[in-house]
C-alpha positions as CSV (number, residue, x, y, z in Angstrom):
1,M,0.0,0.0,0.0
2,L,1.2,3.5,-0.8
3,F,0.3,6.9,0.7
4,L,-0.2,10.1,-1.1
5,W,-0.6,13.4,0.7
6,L,-2.2,15.9,-1.6
7,S,-2.7,19.6,-1.2
8,A,-5.7,21.6,-2.5
9,A,-3.4,23.1,-5.1
10,D,-1.7,19.9,-6.1
11,C,1.0,21.8,-7.7
12,V,3.9,21.9,-5.2
13,S,6.5,19.3,-6.2
14,D,8.9,19.7,-3.2
15,V,8.8,17.1,-0.4
16,G,8.3,19.0,2.9
17,P,8.6,18.1,6.6
18,A,5.0,16.8,6.8
19,S,5.9,14.3,4.1
20,V,8.8,13.1,6.1
21,I,6.5,12.5,9.1
22,V,4.2,10.5,6.9
23,G,7.1,8.5,5.6
24,N,8.3,7.7,9.1
25,L,4.8,6.7,10.1
26,V,4.4,4.1,7.4
27,Q,7.7,2.6,8.6
28,G,9.6,2.0,5.5
29,N,6.8,1.7,2.9
30,R,7.7,3.6,-0.2
31,L,6.1,7.0,-0.3
32,A,4.7,7.3,-3.8
33,S,4.5,11.0,-3.8
34,A,4.1,13.8,-1.3
35,Q,2.9,17.2,-1.9
36,G,1.8,19.9,0.5
37,R,1.0,23.5,0.7
38,D,2.8,26.0,2.8
39,M,1.6,25.8,6.4
40,G,2.6,29.4,7.1
41,L,5.2,28.7,9.7
42,H,8.1,30.5,8.1
43,D,7.6,34.0,9.4
44,E,8.4,33.8,13.1
45,E,7.4,37.4,13.7
46,S,3.7,36.8,12.9
47,D,1.5,36.3,15.9
48,S,-1.0,34.1,13.9
49,N,1.8,31.6,13.2
50,K,3.0,31.3,16.8
51,R,-0.3,29.8,18.0
52,Y,0.4,26.5,16.2
53,Q,3.3,25.1,18.1
54,F,2.2,21.5,17.8
55,I,1.1,19.4,14.8
56,S,-2.0,18.4,16.8
57,E,-3.0,22.1,17.1
58,L,-2.5,22.6,13.4
59,L,-4.8,19.6,12.6
60,R,-7.5,21.0,14.9
61,W,-7.3,24.3,13.1
62,R,-7.3,22.6,9.7
63,A,-10.3,20.4,10.7
64,H,-12.3,23.6,11.2
65,S,-10.9,25.8,8.5
66,T,-10.6,23.2,5.6
67,A,-12.7,20.3,6.9
68,D,-13.1,18.5,3.5
69,H,-9.5,18.9,2.5
70,V,-8.0,15.4,1.8
71,L,-4.9,14.9,3.8
72,F,-4.1,11.2,3.1
73,T,-5.0,8.9,0.3
74,L,-4.4,5.1,0.6
75,L,-3.7,3.6,-2.8
76,N,-4.3,0.0,-3.8
77,S,-1.8,-2.1,-5.7
78,K,-3.0,-0.6,-9.0
79,G,-2.4,2.9,-7.9
80,A,-6.1,3.8,-7.5
81,A,-7.4,5.5,-4.4
82,A,-8.8,2.9,-2.0
83,K,-9.5,5.2,1.0
84,V,-9.1,8.9,1.7
85,L,-8.9,10.8,5.0
86,S,-9.9,14.4,5.2
87,C,-8.9,16.9,7.9
88,S,-12.2,16.6,9.7
89,E,-12.2,12.8,9.5
90,L,-8.7,12.5,10.9
91,H,-9.5,15.0,13.7
92,K,-12.7,13.2,14.7
93,K,-11.0,9.8,14.7
94,A,-7.9,11.1,16.6
95,E,-10.2,12.7,19.2
96,R,-12.0,9.4,19.8
97,I,-8.7,7.6,20.2
98,G,-7.4,10.3,22.5
99,N,-10.5,10.1,24.6
100,L,-10.2,6.3,24.7
101,L,-6.6,6.6,25.8
102,S,-7.5,9.1,28.5
103,E,-10.5,7.4,29.9
104,K,-9.8,3.7,29.6
105,G,-6.0,3.8,29.4
106,R,-5.5,6.6,32.0
107,I,-2.7,8.0,29.8
108,N,-0.9,11.1,31.2
109,T,1.1,13.7,29.3
110,G,4.5,12.2,28.3
111,D,3.5,8.6,28.7
112,H,4.7,6.3,25.9
113,V,2.1,4.4,23.9
114,A,3.1,1.5,21.6
115,L,1.1,1.5,18.3
116,I,1.2,-1.9,16.7
117,F,-0.6,-1.3,13.4
118,P,0.1,-2.3,9.8
119,P,0.9,0.7,7.7
120,G,-2.3,2.5,6.9
121,L,-4.8,5.2,7.9
122,D,-5.6,3.5,11.2
123,L,-1.9,4.0,12.2
124,I,-2.1,7.7,11.3
125,C,-5.3,8.2,13.3
126,A,-3.8,6.4,16.4
127,F,-0.6,8.5,16.0
128,Y,-2.6,11.8,16.1
129,G,-4.8,10.4,18.9
130,C,-1.7,10.0,21.0
131,L,-0.6,13.6,20.1
132,Y,-4.0,14.9,21.2
133,V,-3.5,13.7,24.7
134,G,0.2,14.5,24.9
135,A,1.3,10.9,24.8
136,V,4.4,9.8,22.9
137,P,3.5,7.5,20.1
138,V,5.9,4.6,19.5
139,T,5.1,3.0,16.1
140,I,5.9,-0.7,15.8
141,R,5.5,-2.9,12.8
142,P,3.2,-5.8,13.7
143,P,4.8,-9.2,14.1
144,H,4.7,-11.3,10.9
145,P,2.0,-14.0,11.3
146,Q,4.1,-16.7,9.5
147,N,7.2,-16.0,11.6
148,L,5.9,-15.2,15.1
149,Q,8.8,-16.9,16.9
150,T,11.3,-14.4,15.6
151,T,9.2,-11.3,15.1
152,L,7.2,-11.3,18.3
153,P,10.3,-11.0,20.6
154,T,11.4,-8.0,18.6
155,V,8.0,-6.3,19.2
156,R,8.2,-7.2,22.9
157,M,11.7,-5.7,23.1
158,I,10.7,-2.5,21.4
159,V,7.7,-2.1,23.9
160,D,10.0,-2.8,26.8
161,V,12.9,-0.5,25.7
162,S,10.4,2.4,24.9
163,K,8.9,2.0,28.3
164,S,5.4,2.1,26.8
165,I,2.7,1.8,29.4
166,L,0.0,0.8,27.0
167,V,-0.2,-1.0,23.7
168,L,-2.8,0.1,21.1
169,S,-3.5,-2.1,18.1
170,S,-6.3,-3.1,15.7
171,Q,-8.3,-6.3,15.9
172,A,-6.6,-7.5,12.7
173,V,-3.2,-7.5,14.4
174,I,-4.4,-9.1,17.7
């Protein structure tokens, strides 16, 4: 599966910092193409730019100002769009995950949360959900089902070394 981050303009060809974040999130999957519009964070003298110090704050603002803007597109093996995720959809899903982490997981700011998801939109939503509650997301590739004896100990070691107090995953992985 490939990810494509599109801007409304779809004309910027430079890969920006947000694209690097997406590339890191998908843990090594090839990033087909990444395009983004200027987030307005270059002029440090502007008061309006100083209010978005965290990527989670920027997503909240984008969910209200450009709700239908598509942030992520999941492509199938033929390169066609399989699923899309808009600003408002990502915001709503991240809020739900953040609430779940706060209420059920009793996560505090700075706690590490292991995210064991296959590369995809669910991983991105869980990542932002952690950011919304101030937790540190630790992304871990799920163990390979045909080779659990060698991949499961690696997952366990990453959870232990990261000092994650909670593991969040999807039913497909469990």
